C-alpha positions in Angstrom: 16.7 -37.1 0.7 20.0 -38.3 2.2 23.1 -37.9 -0.1 26.4 -39.5 0.6 29.6 -37.4 0.6 30.8 -37.7 -3.0 27.3 -36.8 -4.4 27.1 -33.8 -2.1 30.5 -32.6 -3.2 29.5 -33.0 -6.8 26.3 -31.0 -6.3 28.2 -28.2 -4.6 30.7 -28.0 -7.4 27.9 -28.2 -10.1 26.0 -25.3 -8.5 29.2 -23.3 -8.1 29.8 -23.8 -11.8 26.3 -22.7 -12.6 26.6 -19.5 -10.4 29.9 -18.6 -12.2 28.4 -19.2 -15.6 25.3 -17.1 -14.8 27.4 -14.0 -13.8 30.0 -14.6 -16.4 27.6 -14.7 -19.3 26.3 -11.3 -18.3 29.9 -9.9 -18.2 30.7 -11.6 -21.5 27.6 -10.0 -23.1 28.8 -6.6 -21.7 32.1 -7.2 -23.5 34.3 -7.1 -20.4 37.9 -8.3 -20.1 36.9 -11.0 -17.6 34.2 -13.2 -19.1 32.2 -16.4 -18.6 35.1 -18.9 -18.2 36.9 -16.8 -15.6 33.8 -16.3 -13.5 32.9 -20.0 -13.7 36.4 -21.1 -12.7 36.5 -18.5 -9.9 33.2 -19.8 -8.4 34.5 -23.4 -8.6 37.8 -22.3 -7.1 36.0 -20.9 -4.0 34.1 -24.1 -3.5 37.1 -26.4 -4.0 39.3 -24.3 -1.7 36.8 -24.5 1.1 36.3 -28.2 0.6 40.1 -28.6 1.1 40.5 -26.4 4.1 39.8 -22.8 5.3 43.5 -22.1 4.7 43.2 -23.0 1.1 40.1 -20.6 0.9 42.2 -17.8 2.3 45.0 -18.5 -0.2 42.4 -18.6 -3.0 41.1 -15.2 -1.9 44.6 -13.8 -2.2 44.9 -15.3 -5.7 41.6 -13.7 -6.8 42.8 -10.4 -5.4 46.1 -10.6 -7.4 44.1 -11.5 -10.5 41.9 -8.5 -10.0 45.0 -6.3 -9.6 46.4 -7.6 -12.8 43.2 -7.0 -14.7 42.9 -3.4 -13.5 46.6 -2.7 -14.2 46.1 -3.9 -17.8 42.9 -1.9 -18.1 44.8 1.2 -16.9 47.5 0.8 -19.5 45.1 0.1 -22.4 42.0 2.2 -21.8 43.1 4.3 -18.8 40.1 3.1 -16.8 39.4 0.7 -14.0 37.1 -2.4 -14.1 35.6 -1.7 -10.7 32.2 -3.3 -11.2 33.7 -6.4 -12.8 36.3 -6.7 -10.0 33.7 -6.5 -7.3 31.5 -9.1 -9.1 34.5 -11.4 -9.3 35.2 -11.1 -5.6 31.5 -11.8 -4.8 31.5 -14.8 -7.1 34.5 -16.3 -5.3 32.8 -15.7 -1.9 29.6 -17.3 -3.2 31.7 -20.3 -4.3 33.1 -20.6 -0.7 29.5 -20.5 0.6 28.5 -23.3 -1.8 31.6 -25.3 -0.6 30.2 -25.0 2.9 27.0 -26.6 1.8 24.7 -23.5 1.5 22.7 -23.6 -1.7 19.7 -21.3 -1.7 21.3 -18.1 -0.4 24.3 -18.1 -2.8 22.1 -18.9 -5.8 19.7 -16.1 -4.9 22.6 -13.7 -4.4 24.0 -14.6 -7.8 20.7 -13.9 -9.5 20.3 -10.6 -7.7 23.9 -9.6 -8.6 23.4 -10.6 -12.3 20.2 -8.5 -12.4 22.0 -5.5 -11.0 24.8 -5.9 -13.6 22.3 -6.3 -16.4 20.1 -3.4 -15.4 22.9 -0.8 -15.5 21.1 1.5 -17.9 17.8 1.3 -16.1 19.4 1.9 -12.7 21.4 4.8 -14.0 18.4 6.4 -15.6 16.4 5.9 -12.3 19.2 7.5 -10.2 19.3 10.5 -12.6 15.6 11.1 -12.2 15.7 11.0 -8.4 14.9 14.2 -6.6 16.6 15.1 -3.3 13.2 15.1 -1.5 12.7 11.5 -2.6 16.1 10.4 -1.3 15.3 12.1 2.0 11.9 10.5 2.0 13.3 7.0 1.7 15.9 7.7 4.5 13.1 9.1 6.7 11.0 6.0 6.1 13.9 3.9 7.2 14.4 6.1 10.2 10.8 5.7 11.2 10.8 1.9 10.8 14.3 0.8 12.0 15.4 3.5 14.4 12.5 5.2 16.1 10.0 2.4 16.4 12.2 0.0 18.5 12.9 2.8 21.0 9.3 3.6 21.7 7.8 2.3 25.0 5.3 -0.6 24.8 1.8 -0.2 26.1 -0.1 2.9 27.3 1.9 5.7 28.8 -1.0 7.6 30.4 -3.3 6.6 33.3 -6.4 7.0 31.1 -5.2 4.3 28.6 -5.5 6.6 25.7 -2.0 6.9 24.2 0.0 3.9 23.0 3.1 5.3 21.3 3.8 2.1 19.3 0.2 2.0 18.0 0.6 5.6 16.8 3.9 4.9 15.2 2.8 1.7 13.4 0.0 3.8 11.8 2.5 6.4 10.9 4.8 3.9 9.3 2.1 2.1 7.4 0.5 5.3 6.0 4.0 6.7 5.1 5.0 3.5 3.4 1.7 3.4 1.4 2.0 7.0 0.5 5.7 6.7 -0.6 5.0 3.7 -2.7 2.1 5.4 -4.5 4.2 8.5 -4.9 6.8 6.5 -6.7 4.1 5.1 -9.0 2.9 8.6 -9.6 6.4 9.8 -10.5 6.8 6.9 -12.9 3.4 6.9 -14.7 1.7 10.2 -13.7 2.6 12.0 -16.9 0.7 9.5 -19.1 -2.6 11.4 -18.6 -5.0 13.2 -16.3 -6.9 10.0 -15.5 -3.8 8.0 -14.6 -2.6 10.9 -12.5 -5.9 11.3 -10.8 -5.9 7.6 -9.7 -2.4 7.5 -8.5 -2.6 11.0 -6.9 -5.8 10.0 -5.1 -3.8 7.2 -3.5 -1.2 9.6 -2.3 -3.3 12.6 -1.2 -6.8 13.0 -2.6 -7.2 16.6 -1.4 -3.9 17.8 -2.9 -4.7 16.0 -6.2 -8.1 17.7 -6.5 -6.4 21.1 -5.9 -3.9 20.5 -8.6 -6.5 19.2 -11.1 -8.7 22.2 -10.3 -5.9 24.5 -11.2 -5.5 22.7 -14.5 -9.3 23.2 -15.1 -9.0 26.9 -14.2 -6.2 27.4 -16.8 -7.4 25.1 -19.6 -10.1 25.3 -22.2 -12.5 22.5 -23.1 -11.3 20.4 -20.2 -14.5 20.4 -18.1 -15.7 16.8 -18.9 -12.2 15.4 -18.4 -11.8 17.3 -15.2 -15.1 15.9 -13.8 -14.0 12.4 -14.7 -10.5 12.9 -13.1 -11.9 14.3 -9.9 -14.3 11.4 -9.5 -11.5 9.0 -10.1 -9.6 10.6 -7.3 -12.4 9.7 -5.0 -12.4 6.1 -6.2 -8.7 5.9 -5.5 -9.3 7.4 -2.0 -12.0 4.8 -1.3 -9.6 2.0 -2.3 -6.8 3.4 -0.2 -9.0 3.7 2.9 -10.3 0.2 2.5 -6.8 -1.1 2.2 -5.8 0.8 5.4 -8.7 -0.8 7.2 -7.8 -4.2 6.0 -4.2 -3.9 7.2 -5.1 -2.9 10.8 -8.6 -4.5 11.3 -9.4 -7.0 8.6 -12.7 -8.2 10.1 -14.1 -4.6 9.8 -13.9 -4.8 6.0 -17.0 -7.0 6.1 -19.0 -3.9 7.1 -17.2 -1.3 4.9 -16.6 -3.0 1.6 -20.2 -3.0 0.4 -20.8 0.7 0.8 -17.3 1.6 -0.4 -17.8 -0.6 -3.5 -21.2 1.0 -4.2 -19.6 4.5 -4.0 -16.6 3.5 -6.1 -18.7 1.8 -8.7 -21.0 4.9 -9.0 -18.0 7.3 -9.1 -16.4 5.1 -11.8 -19.6 5.0 -13.9 -20.0 8.8 -13.6 -16.3 9.2 -14.5 -16.7 7.0 -17.6 -19.7 9.0 -18.8 -17.9 12.2 -18.4 -14.8 10.8 -20.1 -16.9 10.0 -23.2 -17.5 13.7 -23.7 -13.9 14.7 -23.1 -10.9 15.0 -25.3 -7.8 12.9 -24.7 -5.8 15.6 -23.2 -3.2 15.1 -20.4 -2.2 16.9 -17.3 0.7 16.7 -15.0 0.2 17.0 -11.3 3.0 17.9 -9.0 2.8 16.4 -5.5 5.5 16.7 -2.9 7.0 13.5 -1.4 4.5 12.1 1.2 7.4 11.1 3.5 8.7 14.5 4.7 9.4 15.2 8.3 6.7 17.9 8.7 4.1 15.8 6.9 4.9 12.7 9.0 4.7 14.7 12.3 1.5 16.3 11.2 -0.1 12.9 10.4 1.1 11.5 13.7 -0.4 14.5 15.6 -3.7 14.2 13.6 -3.8 10.4 14.1 -3.2 10.8 17.9 -5.8 13.6 18.2 -8.4 11.7 16.3 -7.7 8.4 18.2 -7.9 10.1 21.6 -11.0 12.1 20.7 -12.7 9.1 19.1 -11.8 6.9 22.2 -13.3 9.5 24.6 -16.4 9.9 22.4 -16.9 6.1 22.4 -16.5 6.0 26.2 -18.9 8.8 27.1 -21.1 9.3 24.1 -21.3 5.7 22.7 -21.2 4.6 19.1 -23.0 7.7 17.8 -20.4 10.0 19.3 -17.6 8.0 17.8 -19.2 8.1 14.3 -19.6 11.9 14.6 -15.9 12.2 15.4 -15.1 10.0 12.4 -17.3 12.1 10.1 -15.6 15.3 11.2 -12.1 13.6 11.1 -12.6 12.8 7.4 -12.8 16.5 6.7 -9.2 16.8 7.9 -7.6 13.4 7.0 -9.6 10.3 6.1 -6.5 8.2 6.1 -5.7 9.1 9.7 -9.3 8.7 10.8 -9.6 5.3 9.2 -6.3 4.2 10.7 -7.4 5.4 14.2 -10.7 3.6 13.9 -9.0 0.4 12.7 -6.5 0.4 15.5 -9.2 0.9 18.2 -11.1 -2.0 16.7 -8.0 -4.2 16.6 -7.5 -3.6 20.3 -11.1 -4.4 21.2 -12.0 -0.8 22.2 -14.7 -0.6 19.6 -16.5 -3.2 17.5 -15.3 -4.1 14.0 -18.7 -3.0 12.6 -18.3 0.4 14.2 -14.8 0.7 12.6 -16.2 -0.2 9.2 -19.0 2.4 9.5 -16.4 5.0 10.6 -14.4 4.2 7.5 -17.4 4.8 5.2 -18.4 8.0 6.9 -14.8 9.5 6.9 -14.5 8.6 3.2 -17.8 10.3 2.4 -16.8 13.5 4.2 -13.4 13.4 2.6 -15.0 13.2 -0.9 -17.4 16.1 -0.1 -14.9 18.4 1.4 -13.1 18.6 -1.9 -16.1 20.5 -3.5 -15.3 23.9 -2.1 -11.6 23.4 -3.0 -12.7 22.6 -6.5 -14.6 25.8 -6.9 -12.0 28.0 -5.2 -9.2 26.8 -7.5 -11.1 26.6 -10.8 -13.8 29.2 -10.4 -16.0 27.0 -12.7 -19.5 27.0 -11.3 -20.9 24.6 -13.9 -18.2 22.0 -13.3 -18.4 22.4 -9.5 -22.2 22.0 -9.6 -22.0 18.9 -11.7 -19.3 17.3 -9.5 -21.3 18.2 -6.4 -24.5 16.6 -7.7 -22.7 13.4 -8.6 -20.7 13.3 -5.3 -23.9 13.9 -3.2 -25.7 11.1 -5.1 -22.7 8.8 -4.7 -22.5 9.6 -0.9 -26.2 9.0 -0.5 -26.0 5.6 -2.1 -23.0 4.7 0.1 -24.9 5.8 3.3 -28.0 3.7 2.2 -25.7 0.7 1.6 -24.0 1.3 5.0 -27.4 1.3 6.7 -28.3 -2.0 5.0 -25.0 -3.5 6.0 -25.4 -2.5 9.6 -29.0 -3.8 9.7 -28.0 -7.1 8.1 
């Protein structure tokens, strides 16, 4: 719709007024010296000054700065404190008014909403910052380093004459897995203490093997926890299936058509077995401690594993055919199902293997990852009865998944 100049000016001033009222209402609610009227007028001042000329906008900025100085001088005399947050919010509000005067609408309004949210969530943000651990801060920084610094510097394409190693492919997989792991780790930190089952699900998304080890320790030190431990360990496998299927969908979505049926069968059986075990357990809770998944050593280890599995699987496919590739995937799941699935998906995305083969590799690596946890369970818990029960259920689940995979490949 075309607007003539007076209507456009009116709209800019109206939106500037709304932006100032939005931020000012929050400051008024927080009982600050500068409230709703001052913020609304400041936003309108920015828009009006720019509509007159850039010189007026500069003069208005100086006026806002002097106002802020006066407010802080009075605050120092009365309460011996500074209104730093309110001062910055007032400065931002004036700048948003200038942007609105220039004719921008969406960006200033979105910025005003975000700023008001940050002001209103002071308590929540403070509590969140107090709960942060140093390894979590380092993990977030490392994730940014992986994505924004290292990736653009990597060479494009294969760097070897055998066309086996593509640094950017490797690093994309590292970034995706690290990002998924870090997000799930945050969820675990926020909600993991609500119970063993919740912890098992979230922990399985981060690192299923580490979660089984920790749950097995709980089983070894607790009493009457056997049914609940069985349910929790099976839920860890369910979470691992979901994670691996998600990784496959990110890198090679067409391969999901082969993998989703067998993975769904195994997840459904594991969930059913877990529910039956839960009905015999008490509502106890457990807290599982997992290190941040975005640590330099862990990232490098995953990168090395991914590269090794990708190269080995590629060579197996070239010289041994599909059977050799599936064998490598089955063995790779014993080490890291996430890296194995990512390697298979990347190879399929680049046309080096079929999507059906990548889907089958995902199922096989997930099966071997679920079964390799059994000796860890016994070693940590020393509970023969529990280990035997989990083993029987896991083998049955794996057998059903393999039958479903055969049916999917035959179909």
